[in-house]
C-alpha positions as CSV (number, residue, x, y, z in Angstrom):
1,M,-13.8,25.0,-33.4
2,E,-12.1,27.6,-31.4
3,P,-8.4,27.2,-30.1
4,I,-7.9,27.0,-26.7
5,T,-5.0,27.1,-24.4
6,G,-2.6,24.3,-23.1
7,A,-3.8,25.0,-20.0
8,E,-7.7,25.0,-20.8
9,I,-7.0,21.8,-22.8
10,L,-5.8,19.8,-19.8
11,V,-8.4,20.8,-17.6
12,R,-10.8,19.6,-20.1
13,C,-8.8,16.2,-20.3
14,L,-9.3,16.2,-16.1
15,K,-12.8,15.8,-16.7
16,E,-13.0,13.8,-19.5
17,E,-11.3,11.4,-17.3
18,G,-13.6,11.7,-14.8
19,V,-10.9,13.7,-12.5
20,E,-12.3,14.9,-9.3
21,H,-9.7,15.8,-7.2
22,I,-6.2,17.4,-8.1
23,F,-3.7,17.2,-4.7
24,G,-1.2,20.3,-5.5
25,Y,1.0,23.2,-5.1
26,P,1.2,26.2,-7.5
27,G,4.4,27.9,-8.7
28,G,5.7,30.1,-11.9
29,S,5.6,27.1,-14.1
30,V,2.5,26.0,-13.9
31,L,0.2,29.5,-12.8
32,H,-1.4,29.1,-16.4
33,I,-3.0,25.7,-15.6
34,Y,-4.1,27.1,-12.1
35,D,-5.4,29.9,-14.1
36,A,-7.2,27.4,-15.7
37,L,-8.4,25.6,-12.9
38,Y,-9.8,28.8,-11.4
39,A,-12.4,29.4,-14.0
40,Q,-13.9,26.2,-13.5
41,E,-15.7,23.9,-10.8
42,D,-15.6,20.4,-11.6
43,V,-12.2,19.2,-10.5
44,Q,-11.3,20.3,-6.9
45,H,-7.9,21.3,-6.3
46,I,-6.5,20.3,-2.8
47,L,-3.9,22.9,-1.9
48,V,-1.3,21.0,-0.2
49,R,1.6,22.6,2.4
50,H,4.2,20.4,0.9
51,E,4.3,18.5,-2.4
52,Q,5.6,15.3,-1.2
53,A,2.0,15.5,0.7
54,A,0.3,16.2,-2.9
55,T,1.6,12.7,-3.9
56,H,0.9,10.5,-1.0
57,A,-2.9,12.2,-0.5
58,A,-3.1,11.0,-4.5
59,D,-1.8,7.8,-3.4
60,G,-4.2,7.3,-0.9
61,Y,-7.2,8.1,-2.7
62,A,-5.8,5.8,-5.5
63,R,-5.9,2.9,-3.2
64,A,-8.7,3.9,-1.2
65,S,-11.4,4.4,-4.4
66,G,-9.4,2.5,-7.1
67,K,-9.3,5.5,-9.6
68,P,-5.8,7.0,-10.8
69,G,-4.5,9.5,-8.4
70,V,-3.7,12.9,-9.8
71,V,-1.3,15.4,-9.0
72,L,-0.5,18.8,-9.9
73,V,3.7,20.6,-9.2
74,T,5.6,23.2,-10.0
75,S,9.3,23.4,-11.6
76,G,12.8,22.3,-10.1
77,P,12.2,22.2,-6.2
78,G,8.4,21.1,-6.8
79,V,8.6,18.1,-8.8
80,T,11.7,17.3,-6.6
81,N,9.7,17.0,-3.4
82,A,7.5,14.8,-5.2
83,V,9.9,12.1,-5.9
84,T,9.4,10.3,-2.8
85,G,6.2,10.2,-3.2
86,I,5.9,9.1,-6.9
87,A,8.7,6.2,-5.9
88,T,6.3,5.2,-3.0
89,A,3.5,5.0,-5.5
90,Y,5.9,3.0,-7.9
91,M,6.7,0.5,-5.8
92,D,3.3,-0.4,-4.5
93,S,1.8,-0.1,-8.3
94,I,-0.5,2.3,-7.3
95,P,-2.3,4.0,-10.5
96,M,-1.2,7.9,-10.3
97,V,-0.8,10.7,-13.0
98,I,1.9,13.7,-12.2
99,F,1.7,16.6,-14.5
100,S,4.9,19.1,-13.5
101,G,5.9,22.5,-14.4
102,Q,8.8,23.1,-16.3
103,V,10.5,26.0,-18.3
104,P,9.8,27.3,-21.7
105,T,11.0,24.6,-24.0
106,A,13.5,27.4,-25.6
107,L,15.4,27.3,-22.1
108,I,15.6,23.8,-21.6
109,G,18.9,22.0,-20.9
110,N,20.2,26.3,-19.9
111,D,20.2,26.1,-16.0
112,A,17.0,28.3,-16.1
113,F,15.4,29.3,-13.3
114,Q,14.1,26.1,-11.7
115,E,15.1,23.8,-14.0
116,V,15.7,20.3,-13.4
117,D,16.0,17.5,-15.8
118,T,12.4,16.0,-14.8
119,V,12.4,13.2,-17.3
120,G,15.5,12.0,-16.2
121,I,15.3,12.2,-12.3
122,T,11.7,10.4,-12.5
123,R,12.7,8.1,-15.0
124,P,13.6,5.1,-12.5
125,C,10.3,5.6,-10.2
126,V,7.7,6.1,-12.6
127,K,6.0,3.4,-14.8
128,H,6.8,5.9,-17.9
129,N,7.1,9.4,-18.8
130,F,6.3,12.1,-21.1
131,L,7.9,15.7,-22.3
132,V,5.5,17.0,-24.3
133,K,6.9,19.9,-26.6
134,D,4.0,20.6,-28.7
135,V,0.5,22.0,-27.6
136,R,-0.7,19.8,-30.6
137,Q,-0.1,16.8,-28.7
138,L,-1.0,17.3,-25.3
139,A,-4.8,16.0,-25.0
140,E,-3.7,12.4,-27.1
141,T,-0.1,12.5,-24.4
142,V,-2.6,13.4,-21.3
143,K,-4.9,10.0,-23.0
144,K,-2.0,8.0,-22.9
145,A,-0.8,8.6,-19.7
146,F,-3.8,7.9,-18.0
147,F,-4.2,4.6,-19.8
148,I,-0.6,3.7,-19.0
149,A,-0.9,4.3,-15.4
150,T,-4.1,2.6,-15.0
151,T,-3.7,-0.6,-17.3
152,G,-1.9,-3.9,-16.8
153,R,0.3,-3.3,-13.7
154,P,-0.9,0.0,-12.7
155,G,2.0,2.8,-11.5
156,P,2.7,6.2,-11.9
157,V,2.9,8.1,-15.2
158,L,4.6,11.7,-15.4
159,V,3.6,14.7,-17.7
160,D,6.3,17.5,-17.8
161,L,4.7,20.6,-19.2
162,P,6.8,23.5,-20.1
163,K,5.2,26.8,-19.8
164,D,4.9,28.1,-23.3
165,V,2.9,24.4,-23.8
166,T,0.4,25.7,-21.4
167,I,-0.2,29.1,-22.9
168,S,0.0,28.2,-26.7
169,K,-3.3,27.2,-28.0
170,T,-4.8,25.0,-30.7
171,E,-8.0,23.0,-31.2
172,Y,-8.9,20.3,-28.5
173,H,-9.5,16.9,-29.5
174,Y,-9.3,14.6,-26.9
175,P,-9.3,10.9,-28.3
176,K,-12.2,8.4,-27.3
177,K,-9.7,5.3,-26.9
178,I,-5.7,4.9,-27.3
179,K,-3.6,2.2,-28.7
180,L,0.3,2.1,-28.1
181,R,2.1,-0.7,-30.0
182,S,4.4,-1.2,-27.7
183,Y,2.2,-1.2,-24.7
184,S,-0.6,-4.5,-24.9
185,P,-1.1,-6.0,-21.6
186,T,-2.2,-9.7,-21.3
187,V,-5.8,-10.0,-19.4
188,R,-6.9,-13.8,-20.3
189,G,-4.4,-16.5,-19.2
190,H,-3.3,-18.9,-21.3
191,A,-5.7,-21.8,-21.3
192,G,-3.4,-24.9,-21.4
193,Q,-1.4,-23.2,-18.6
194,I,-4.6,-22.7,-16.6
195,R,-5.5,-26.5,-16.9
196,K,-1.9,-27.6,-15.8
197,A,-2.0,-25.4,-12.7
198,V,-5.7,-27.0,-12.1
199,D,-4.2,-30.4,-11.8
200,L,-1.6,-29.4,-9.9
201,I,-3.0,-27.6,-7.5
202,L,-5.9,-30.2,-7.2
203,S,-2.8,-32.9,-6.6
204,A,-1.4,-30.9,-3.7
205,K,-1.0,-32.9,-0.3
206,R,0.5,-29.7,1.2
207,P,-1.5,-26.7,-0.5
208,M,-0.6,-23.1,0.3
209,I,-2.5,-19.8,-1.5
210,Y,0.1,-16.8,-1.3
211,T,-1.4,-13.6,-2.1
212,G,-0.3,-10.3,-2.6
213,G,-1.5,-6.2,-3.6
214,G,-1.6,-7.9,-7.0
215,V,-5.5,-8.9,-6.1
216,V,-6.6,-5.6,-4.6
217,L,-5.4,-3.3,-7.1
218,S,-6.7,-5.9,-10.3
219,E,-10.4,-5.9,-8.2
220,G,-10.0,-9.7,-7.9
221,S,-11.1,-10.4,-4.4
222,T,-14.2,-11.9,-5.2
223,E,-12.8,-14.6,-7.4
224,L,-10.2,-15.3,-4.7
225,V,-12.2,-15.8,-2.1
226,E,-14.6,-17.9,-4.2
227,L,-11.6,-20.4,-5.4
228,T,-10.3,-20.3,-2.0
229,Q,-13.5,-21.7,-0.6
230,L,-14.1,-23.8,-3.1
231,L,-10.6,-25.8,-2.5
232,G,-10.8,-25.3,1.6
233,Y,-7.1,-24.2,1.4
234,P,-5.3,-22.1,3.4
235,I,-4.5,-18.9,2.5
236,T,-2.3,-16.0,3.4
237,N,-1.5,-12.6,2.4
238,T,1.2,-10.2,2.1
239,L,1.4,-7.0,3.7
240,M,0.2,-5.1,0.5
241,G,-2.7,-7.8,-0.3
242,L,-4.5,-7.9,3.4
243,G,-8.2,-7.8,2.9
244,A,-8.3,-9.4,-0.3
245,Y,-9.3,-12.3,1.8
246,P,-11.4,-12.0,4.6
247,A,-9.0,-12.1,8.1
248,T,-11.7,-13.2,10.2
249,D,-12.0,-16.3,8.2
250,R,-10.9,-19.5,9.2
251,Q,-9.2,-20.1,6.4
252,F,-6.8,-17.4,6.7
253,V,-3.5,-18.2,8.8
254,G,-2.9,-14.1,9.0
255,M,0.0,-12.4,7.2
256,L,2.9,-13.8,6.7
257,G,6.6,-12.7,5.8
258,M,9.2,-10.9,8.5
259,H,6.7,-10.0,10.7
260,G,4.1,-12.5,10.0
261,T,2.0,-15.4,11.9
262,Y,4.0,-18.5,12.7
263,E,1.6,-20.7,11.3
264,A,1.6,-18.7,7.9
265,N,5.3,-18.9,7.9
266,M,5.6,-22.6,8.7
267,A,2.5,-23.8,6.2
268,M,4.6,-21.7,3.5
269,H,7.7,-23.3,4.5
270,D,6.4,-26.9,4.5
271,C,3.6,-26.6,1.3
272,D,4.6,-29.0,-1.8
273,V,2.1,-27.0,-4.1
274,L,2.2,-23.1,-3.8
275,I,-0.2,-21.0,-5.5
276,A,1.3,-17.0,-6.0
277,I,-1.1,-14.9,-6.9
278,G,-0.6,-11.2,-7.8
279,A,1.9,-11.2,-5.3
280,R,5.9,-11.0,-6.2
281,F,7.8,-12.8,-3.9
282,D,9.1,-9.9,-2.1
283,D,12.5,-10.3,0.1
284,R,10.4,-9.5,3.2
285,V,8.3,-12.1,2.3
286,T,10.5,-14.9,1.3
287,G,13.5,-14.3,4.0
288,K,16.8,-16.0,2.7
289,L,15.6,-16.9,-1.0
290,E,17.8,-20.8,-0.2
291,K,15.4,-21.3,2.3
292,F,12.1,-20.5,0.7
293,C,9.2,-23.1,0.2
294,P,12.1,-26.1,-0.5
295,T,9.5,-28.5,-1.4
296,A,7.0,-26.4,-3.4
297,R,6.1,-26.4,-7.1
298,I,5.1,-22.9,-7.8
299,V,2.0,-21.9,-9.9
300,H,2.4,-18.0,-9.9
301,I,-0.3,-15.8,-11.5
302,D,0.4,-12.3,-12.4
303,I,-0.3,-9.6,-15.2
304,D,3.6,-8.6,-15.3
305,P,5.5,-10.9,-16.9
306,S,9.1,-9.5,-15.9
307,S,7.6,-10.3,-12.1
308,I,7.5,-14.0,-12.7
309,S,10.3,-15.8,-12.4
310,K,12.7,-12.6,-10.9
311,N,13.3,-13.3,-7.6
312,V,12.1,-17.5,-6.9
313,R,11.9,-19.9,-10.0
314,V,8.2,-21.2,-10.7
315,D,6.8,-24.2,-12.8
316,I,3.8,-23.0,-13.9
317,P,3.8,-19.0,-14.9
318,I,0.2,-17.2,-16.0
319,V,0.6,-14.1,-17.3
320,G,-3.1,-12.1,-17.1
321,S,-5.3,-10.4,-14.8
322,V,-6.0,-11.9,-11.6
323,P,-9.9,-12.3,-11.7
324,H,-9.7,-13.5,-15.3
325,V,-7.3,-16.4,-14.7
326,L,-9.3,-17.2,-11.1
327,R,-12.4,-17.0,-12.7
328,S,-11.5,-19.6,-15.7
329,M,-9.9,-21.7,-12.6
330,I,-12.9,-21.8,-10.9
331,N,-15.3,-23.0,-14.7
332,V,-12.8,-25.5,-14.6
333,I,-13.1,-26.5,-11.2
334,R,-16.8,-26.4,-10.9
335,D,-17.6,-27.6,-15.0
336,E,-15.8,-31.1,-14.5
337,K,-16.3,-31.7,-10.7
338,L,-13.1,-31.9,-9.4
339,R,-12.0,-31.9,-6.0
340,P,-9.0,-31.9,-3.8
341,D,-7.7,-34.7,-1.9
342,A,-9.9,-34.6,1.4
343,E,-7.9,-36.9,3.3
344,A,-4.7,-35.1,2.8
345,L,-6.3,-32.0,3.4
346,A,-7.3,-32.7,6.7
347,L,-3.9,-34.1,7.9
348,W,-2.6,-31.1,6.4
349,W,-5.3,-28.7,8.5
350,R,-4.4,-30.6,11.7
351,Q,-0.8,-29.6,11.2
352,I,-1.8,-25.9,10.7
353,E,-4.0,-25.8,14.0
354,Q,-1.1,-27.1,15.7
355,W,1.3,-24.4,14.8
356,R,-1.8,-21.7,15.0
357,G,-1.4,-22.9,18.5
358,M,1.6,-21.2,19.3
359,E,-0.3,-18.0,19.2
360,S,2.6,-15.9,17.8
361,L,0.9,-12.9,18.6
362,R,0.4,-13.4,22.3
363,Y,1.6,-10.0,24.1
364,R,2.0,-9.7,27.8
365,N,-0.8,-6.9,28.5
366,S,-0.2,-4.3,31.3
367,D,-2.8,-2.7,33.8
368,A,0.6,0.1,34.5
369,V,1.5,0.8,30.8
370,I,-0.3,1.1,27.4
371,K,0.8,-1.7,25.1
372,P,1.0,-0.9,21.3
373,Q,-1.1,-4.1,20.3
374,F,-3.4,-3.1,23.1
375,V,-4.8,-0.1,21.3
376,I,-4.7,-1.5,17.4
377,E,-7.2,-4.5,19.5
378,Q,-9.3,-1.6,20.8
379,L,-9.0,0.4,17.5
380,Y,-10.3,-2.7,15.9
381,K,-13.1,-2.6,18.5
382,V,-14.4,0.7,18.5
383,T,-14.8,0.5,14.5
384,A,-16.2,-2.9,14.2
385,G,-13.3,-3.9,12.2
386,Q,-15.3,-1.2,9.5
387,A,-12.5,1.6,9.2
388,I,-9.9,2.5,6.1
389,I,-6.8,2.4,8.3
390,T,-3.6,4.1,7.1
391,S,-0.4,3.7,8.7
392,D,3.2,5.1,8.5
393,V,6.4,2.8,8.5
394,G,7.6,1.2,11.5
395,Q,6.3,-0.8,14.6
396,H,3.1,0.6,14.7
397,Q,2.4,-0.3,11.3
398,M,3.6,-4.0,11.6
399,W,1.1,-4.4,14.8
400,A,-1.8,-2.2,12.8
401,A,-1.3,-5.1,9.9
402,Q,-1.3,-7.7,12.7
403,Y,-4.2,-7.1,14.9
404,Y,-7.1,-4.9,12.8
405,L,-8.5,-7.8,11.1
406,F,-8.9,-6.6,7.5
407,D,-12.3,-8.1,6.0
408,R,-12.4,-6.8,3.1
409,P,-10.0,-4.8,-0.1
410,R,-9.0,-1.5,-0.3
411,Q,-9.3,-0.8,3.7
412,W,-5.9,-1.2,4.4
413,I,-3.5,1.7,3.0
414,N,0.6,1.8,3.8
415,S,3.7,2.5,2.3
416,G,5.1,-1.5,1.7
417,G,7.9,-1.2,-1.0
418,L,9.6,1.9,-0.2
419,G,8.5,2.3,3.7
420,T,7.8,6.0,3.4
421,M,8.0,7.3,6.9
422,G,5.5,10.6,6.7
423,F,3.0,8.7,4.2
424,G,-0.1,7.9,6.7
425,L,-1.2,11.2,7.4
426,P,-1.4,13.0,3.7
427,A,-2.9,9.4,2.7
428,A,-5.7,9.5,5.4
429,M,-6.3,12.9,4.0
430,G,-6.5,11.3,0.3
431,A,-8.6,8.5,1.5
432,K,-11.0,10.7,3.0
433,L,-11.9,12.5,0.3
434,A,-11.7,9.5,-2.0
435,M,-14.9,7.7,0.7
436,P,-16.1,10.8,2.8
437,D,-18.6,8.6,4.3
438,Q,-16.3,5.8,6.1
439,D,-14.5,6.4,9.2
440,V,-10.8,6.7,8.3
441,A,-8.2,6.6,10.8
442,C,-4.2,7.1,10.4
443,V,-1.8,4.6,12.8
444,T,1.8,6.4,13.3
445,G,4.3,6.6,15.6
446,D,6.3,10.0,17.5
447,G,8.6,9.5,14.4
448,S,6.7,9.0,11.3
449,I,3.9,11.8,12.2
450,Q,6.7,14.6,12.3
451,M,7.6,14.1,8.2
452,M,4.3,15.1,6.9
453,L,2.7,17.0,10.5
454,Q,2.5,20.6,8.5
455,E,-0.5,18.7,6.7
456,L,-2.9,19.3,9.5
457,S,-3.3,22.3,8.3
458,T,-4.7,20.9,4.7
459,M,-7.3,18.7,6.4
460,K,-8.5,21.8,8.3
461,Q,-8.8,23.8,5.4
462,Y,-10.7,21.0,3.4
463,C,-12.3,19.2,6.1
464,T,-11.5,16.1,6.0
465,P,-12.2,14.6,9.7
466,V,-9.7,11.4,10.1
467,K,-8.3,10.3,13.2
468,I,-5.0,10.0,14.2
469,V,-3.5,7.1,16.3
470,N,-0.1,8.1,17.6
471,L,1.8,5.1,19.4
472,N,3.9,7.1,20.8
473,N,7.2,5.9,23.0
474,G,9.7,8.3,22.2
475,Y,11.5,6.3,19.6
476,L,12.1,5.6,16.2
477,G,10.9,2.1,17.4
478,M,11.7,-0.4,14.4
479,V,15.0,1.0,14.3
480,R,15.5,0.8,18.1
481,Q,14.3,-3.0,17.7
482,W,17.0,-3.6,15.7
483,Q,19.8,-1.8,17.5
484,E,18.5,-4.3,20.5
485,F,18.7,-7.4,18.4
486,F,21.4,-7.2,16.2
487,Y,23.7,-4.0,17.8
488,Q,24.2,-5.1,21.1
489,K,21.5,-2.3,22.6
490,R,23.9,0.9,21.0
491,Y,21.0,2.8,20.2
492,S,22.2,5.7,18.1
493,M,19.9,8.2,17.4
494,T,16.4,6.2,17.9
495,Y,15.5,8.2,20.8
496,F,13.7,11.6,21.0
497,E,14.5,14.0,23.4
498,A,12.8,17.1,22.3
499,L,9.0,15.9,21.4
500,P,6.3,18.1,20.9
501,N,3.3,18.6,23.1
502,F,0.9,16.9,20.2
503,V,-1.9,18.1,21.8
504,M,-1.2,21.4,21.7
505,L,0.2,21.3,18.2
506,A,-3.0,19.8,17.0
507,E,-5.3,22.8,18.6
508,A,-3.1,25.0,17.4
509,Y,-4.2,23.8,13.8
510,G,-7.3,24.0,15.1
511,H,-8.3,20.3,15.7
512,V,-8.7,17.9,19.0
513,G,-5.8,16.5,20.9
514,M,-6.0,13.8,23.4
515,R,-3.4,12.3,25.6
516,I,-3.8,8.8,27.2
517,E,-1.5,7.2,29.5
518,K,-3.7,5.0,31.1
519,P,-4.8,1.4,29.7
520,G,-8.2,2.0,31.1
521,D,-8.6,5.0,29.4
522,V,-7.6,3.7,26.0
523,E,-10.9,2.6,24.6
524,G,-13.2,5.6,26.0
525,A,-10.3,7.9,24.2
526,L,-11.1,6.1,20.8
527,R,-15.2,5.8,21.7
528,E,-15.1,9.9,22.0
529,A,-12.7,10.5,19.2
530,F,-14.9,8.5,16.6
531,A,-18.2,10.0,17.8
532,M,-16.9,13.5,16.6
533,K,-17.5,12.7,12.8
534,D,-16.7,16.3,11.8
535,R,-13.4,16.8,13.4
536,T,-10.0,15.4,13.0
537,V,-8.5,14.3,16.5
538,F,-5.1,13.4,17.7
539,L,-4.6,11.0,20.0
540,D,-1.5,10.9,21.5
541,F,-1.1,7.7,23.1
542,I,2.0,6.8,25.7
543,T,3.1,3.4,24.9
544,D,5.5,1.2,26.2
545,P,9.2,2.1,24.8
546,S,10.5,-1.4,25.2
547,E,7.8,-3.2,23.4
548,N,9.0,-5.1,20.0
549,V,7.0,-6.6,17.5
550,F,7.2,-10.2,17.0
551,P,7.3,-12.8,15.5
552,M,10.2,-11.6,13.8
553,I,12.0,-13.6,10.7
554,P,16.0,-12.0,11.4
555,S,18.1,-11.0,8.5
556,G,19.0,-14.4,6.5
557,G,16.7,-16.5,8.4
558,G,14.1,-18.7,6.7
559,Q,10.5,-18.9,7.0
560,N,10.8,-21.6,9.2
561,E,13.2,-19.5,12.0
562,M,11.0,-17.1,13.9
563,L,11.6,-15.2,17.2
564,L,8.8,-15.2,19.0
565,A,7.4,-12.8,22.1
566,E,8.3,-13.7,25.4
567,R,10.9,-16.5,24.0
568,D,14.6,-16.1,23.5
569,E,14.6,-19.2,21.3
570,M,14.3,-19.5,17.8
571,V,11.9,-21.2,16.9
572,S,12.4,-23.8,13.8
573,T,11.3,-27.5,12.6
574,H,12.5,-30.6,11.2
575,E,11.4,-33.9,9.8
576,E,10.3,-35.3,13.1
577,G,8.2,-31.9,14.1
578,M,8.6,-28.9,15.9
579,V,11.9,-27.8,17.8
580,L,13.3,-25.2,19.9
581,V,16.9,-24.7,19.0
């Protein structure tokens, strides 16, 4: 076999992995790779305008498609610019493979031009990373990178490529399979633990199913729906888990956590058996740990053993892939014709319906000023609930999660763990490339959109028509809300005094811009925008600057301690029922 360069080997490896798009930005250390990409047509390179956008776009691509996102950046500032997006993917367990250029091996450690310790810098925010020093190891390393990124608990894997490795030659051989002695994720749960869990679950008087992003990532939604409807139990999703269970189904009690619904948080607080599936007991979900689910025995299903009992002690741990474990549970229940306590479940649902009657997502609409919640409701209406929605981070993110009802997985794409402003626009671009036949909308704010606004240029070049829903309130809204509640309205550095004309800015990039100031024009503007299938449309909605996100669990509060809209009291419970304190 005729020897080929490391750059050519890399491109062949990408083809073997079925990679169709790679997001990147060229530089000196990766020019041999770009030359190899130029010589082929199977892998399309998307030239972003900033390396952070490359990682966010690959992230959105991965979340929408289920395939790993792929990134190519140069050494030094190229890779340091990408770190924020790598950390974003790491926090949310998104499969991604990042190829970074590096100075030649002989210069590593010499403070050469555009040299940074990429392996050291990225080690805390990747699932694994590699430095390839010999071209003969390249193909196998790429295979390992894709295997590690996409199996077990997914995550980003970085491969650092010195420039001399990309020009050196060797024979090409890509391994069909890979086996790592120290890495073998457990897929099938322990049969004895599954049986114990089923017995506990069916004994519950006040059960609650709590699911996270692991259900979406593992493609476990089908099994989750089947189990939930078989049991008849209430279910809640985390921010990352939205869409894993249909939000329009009656058994769904809404998102839980800091800005979750009253009924979801109260049901969590009062349940006696909690079934946690693909969730990690994040602090935005649990509230104060000492107050979390005080009367519950907990079953926890997760493929990552390090996540179990990390934050909250559980009673029955099950390590395994969500769909495999849930299928085993379903089989036990069906085969043995087991059923929950119908009378106790009916009483529990009666209590939940009382909590639901609080209408915790109620807000006061207006004919004079656009309410941001109303925009999301109209977005849901105009798209018939079928669009892929990406978001940036802030109040608009929470309103999108609360008021757009996600009925399928991979429909809701946002930065949950890291909370990265600037994520939404490039993520929407990546999602549109992954799913070109679906409507994609980016819900953003006037602060977040300016973080990655330059990607409007990339979207024009590669014809990725998305609809940008900018909830423009002139503030860093979520920070302003906290300053209002907890800092005696000292609004330090949260007001924008010099916002651009977003309509003119969108038009300067070759897109369509609209400014909407009246509530009566919201639906019409959205319908007009989504009718333009081949154009990116920037909808600048001028919204109420004083609107806050409710419900809200204050820092240090428990799940039964919420602030609700149009109420100044903290809502809580005691043994005799619901009270206001």
